[in-house]
N, C-alpha and C positions, 0 to 999 in steps of 0.2 A: 554637362546639358548638353552638349555639339555632341557625342558621343551616340545620345540617344535618337537625336534628328539623323545621324548618319545611320542607323542603323535601320532606321522608318525607311530612307532612302535607298537604302540596300535592297529592303525588300520588297517595296513600292518597284525599281529596278527589274527585279528579278521576276514581280509577278508581271508588269509589263511586257519583259520578252516570253513569258511562256501563254499570255492571252496573243501575242503576235504569231505562236508559232501555232495555236490552237486554231487561228482564225487561218494559218493555210492548212493545215489539216483539213479542217473540214470546206473550206472552196474547194478541194482537190478530193472527197472522199472518196475512198476506195473499198469493200467492206473487209481486205487483208489489213486493211490502218486503221481495225476496232481497239485493237491493242492499244499502242499507240495512242487512239485520242483519249481511252480512259484513264492510260496514263498520264497523259496531260490535264486531262478533270477531275485525276487526284492529287494534282500538282498544283490545280489552282485552286485547288479548297484548303491545301495545305499552305497555303500563299496569303489565304486572306484571312486564316487561323493565324498566322504568322503577323500579318498587321493588326490584327485585331488583339495581340499582345502587346504590341508596338502602343498601341492609344491606351495600352492603362498606365505607360512607363509617361506620356506627357497627357494626362488627364488635366494639368493645371495650365492647360495652356491654350489661350482663347484667342481666335480669329474673328476680326469684324466681319458682318455677312458681305461687307461693300468688296471688301478683297474675292470673294467666291462669285459676284456680280463681274466684276472683272475679270477674273478666269473666264465665265460663261460667255461673255463678251470677245474671248480672244486677245484681252486683254493684259499685260503684263503687269502681276500683281506687285511690282515693287514700283509702278506707277502711283501706287495708291497712296503708299509711304509719301512719295517727292507731292503729290497732289495736295495730299491733306495737312505739310506741312506749308507750300504755299498757300492757303489757303491761313492753314494757324498766322504766317507773316500777315498777311493780308489783312485779318478781323483783328492783330494785335496794332499794327498801323491805324486803323479808323481808330479802337480804345485809345490812345495814346494822342491822337487827334481830338478826341471829344475830352480827354484830359485835359490837355496844354486850354484847350478854347473856353471850359470849365475856369480853369486857377486863374485866365486874363481874365474870365468876367467875374471873377470874386473880388478879383485885386482892384477895378475898376468898381464895383459895385461897393466896396470898402473907400474906397477914393471917395464918390460921388456922396456917398451916405453921410461922412465926413465934415463935408463940406455944409452939407444940409441943416443935419443934428451932432455937431462935432463934439458937447458933452457926454449923449448918448455912446457914441462910437468908443469914447476916451476907455468908457466903463464900461463898453464892449472886448476894449483891446487889453485894458487892465486885467480881466475876467480869462479872458484867450491867450494870456503872455504873450502879447504880441505889439512890436514895439513901432509898426510904420506899417501903412500899407504893403499887404501881399500877394 
């Protein structure tokens, strides 16, 4: 799988370099450089075709749209992964806190209900297979 990405990266680097050279040629265009300009344009077209061929090899890769927003904002796309993990950890801690609170509430509720309704709670615990308040 890594070689597919390496292949794409290589084609992208060549394409970017070709575009850079094309920009230099266009910025200082002379009629005598028309042949070189045509050659660079043909390289650009073949570069796009090579990149398109790489797309077919990587059709099963999904990239979240937020990653592209990070790139558009000039941010490092690797920060997306880091921030997603941080949000997941924070959410996990919130949910764990809620679970702990509900567990304590259940235990307290069973304890208090056992004081008020001892016979019914004994039946409930028998049905649930519980020995004592949990």
